[in-house]
matplotlib code that plots the C-alpha trace (Angstrom):
import matplotlib.pyplot as plt

x = [-16.2, -14.7, -14.2, -11.0, -9.9, -6.2, -5.3, -2.1, 0.4, 1.8, 5.7, 8.1, 11.8, 14.8, 14.6, 10.7, 7.6, 4.0, 1.2, -1.0, -4.5, -6.7, -10.4, -12.3, -16.3, -18.4, -17.8, -14.9, -16.0, -13.7, -11.2, -8.0, -4.8, -4.8, -1.5, 0.1, 2.0, 3.7, 4.4, 7.2, 7.2, 8.2, 8.7, 6.4, 4.2, 6.0, 4.9, 5.8, 3.8, 0.6, -1.2, -3.3, -7.1, -7.0, -4.2, -2.1, 0.9, 2.8, 5.6, 7.7, 10.1, 13.5, 13.8, 11.4, 11.8, 12.9, 11.4, 8.2, 5.0, 1.7, -1.0, -5.0, -8.0, -10.0, -13.6, -12.8, -11.8, -8.7, -5.1, -2.2, 1.1, 3.9, 7.0, 9.7, 13.2, 11.7, 14.3, 13.8, 13.7, 10.1, 8.7, 6.0, 2.0, 1.1, -2.1, -3.9, -5.1, -7.4, -7.0, -8.3, -4.8, -1.9, 0.5, 2.6, 1.3, -0.4, -2.1, -3.5, -5.0, -9.0, -9.7, -7.5, -7.6, -7.0, -3.5, -2.0, 1.0, 4.2, 7.0, 10.4, 12.4, 16.4]
y = [-5.9, -3.7, -4.0, -2.4, -1.5, -0.1, 1.5, 3.3, 0.6, 0.5, 0.3, 2.8, 3.3, 3.0, 6.3, 7.1, 7.3, 5.9, 7.0, 4.1, 4.5, 2.3, 3.1, 1.8, 1.1, -0.7, -1.0, 1.1, 2.1, -0.5, 0.3, 1.5, 1.1, 1.1, -0.9, -1.5, -4.8, -6.5, -9.5, -10.7, -13.9, -16.9, -14.5, -13.8, -11.0, -8.2, -5.0, -1.8, 1.2, 1.9, 4.6, 4.8, 6.0, 8.9, 10.5, 9.9, 8.3, 6.4, 3.4, 2.2, -0.6, 0.6, -0.9, 1.8, 4.6, 8.2, 6.8, 6.3, 7.8, 7.0, 9.5, 9.9, 11.1, 10.4, 12.1, 9.8, 7.0, 6.5, 5.5, 6.8, 5.4, 7.6, 6.2, 7.4, 6.6, 3.2, 0.6, -2.3, -4.3, -2.8, -4.4, -7.0, -6.5, -4.1, -4.7, -2.2, -3.7, -2.6, -3.8, -2.9, -2.6, -1.0, -3.8, -4.4, -8.0, -9.4, -11.5, -8.9, -7.5, -8.9, -7.1, -6.7, -5.4, -7.4, -6.2, -3.7, -5.1, -2.5, -3.1, -1.4, -1.6, -1.4]
z = [6.2, 3.6, 0.0, -1.4, -4.8, -6.0, -9.0, -10.7, -11.0, -14.0, -16.1, -15.0, -15.5, -13.0, -10.9, -12.1, -10.0, -9.5, -7.4, -6.0, -4.9, -2.6, -2.4, 0.5, 1.0, 3.0, 6.8, 7.6, 11.0, 12.8, 10.3, 12.8, 9.8, 6.4, 5.0, 1.6, 1.0, -2.0, -3.3, -6.0, -7.9, -5.7, -2.8, 0.5, 0.6, 2.5, 4.3, 2.6, 4.6, 6.7, 8.1, 10.6, 9.5, 12.8, 13.5, 10.6, 12.3, 9.4, 9.2, 6.5, 5.5, 5.5, 1.7, 1.0, 3.6, 2.4, -1.0, -0.2, 1.2, 2.4, 2.6, 3.3, 2.8, 5.0, 3.7, 0.0, 1.8, 0.1, 1.0, -1.5, -2.2, -4.0, -4.8, -6.0, -7.3, -8.1, -8.3, -10.0, -6.8, -6.6, -9.0, -7.5, -7.3, -4.7, -2.5, -0.2, 3.1, 6.2, 9.7, 13.1, 14.8, 14.5, 13.1, 10.3, 9.7, 6.8, 8.9, 11.2, 8.0, 7.3, 3.6, 0.9, -2.4, -5.7, -6.4, -8.8, -10.8, -10.5, -12.6, -12.6, -15.6, -15.4]

ax = plt.figure().add_subplot(projection="3d")
ax.plot(x, y, z, "-o")
ax.set_aspect("equal")
plt.show()
């Protein structure tokens, strides 16, 4: 129902920052939450952050709390992930996702972007 396009990934040094963007289009009426997930080679996809579309309540994985900030621009159907103080452990493909309920479980999200690579060098 929802088409998602991520952008903003790249190569940064440890301690640097990146801001990811995700633009949603299509049938967004039933979207209650926008989430960010990441997947490193050989590892399962893991939750990073989420934001409620209405109300803006946020949630973060412990590994990124205090370093990452998720935000939204409802008028532009866009969500952002500001990533500060990046660490090599943050290296992964980052995915934007949309879902109908407030959860952090990947299976609960019904629409996914194609992913954008984030690489943090030491």
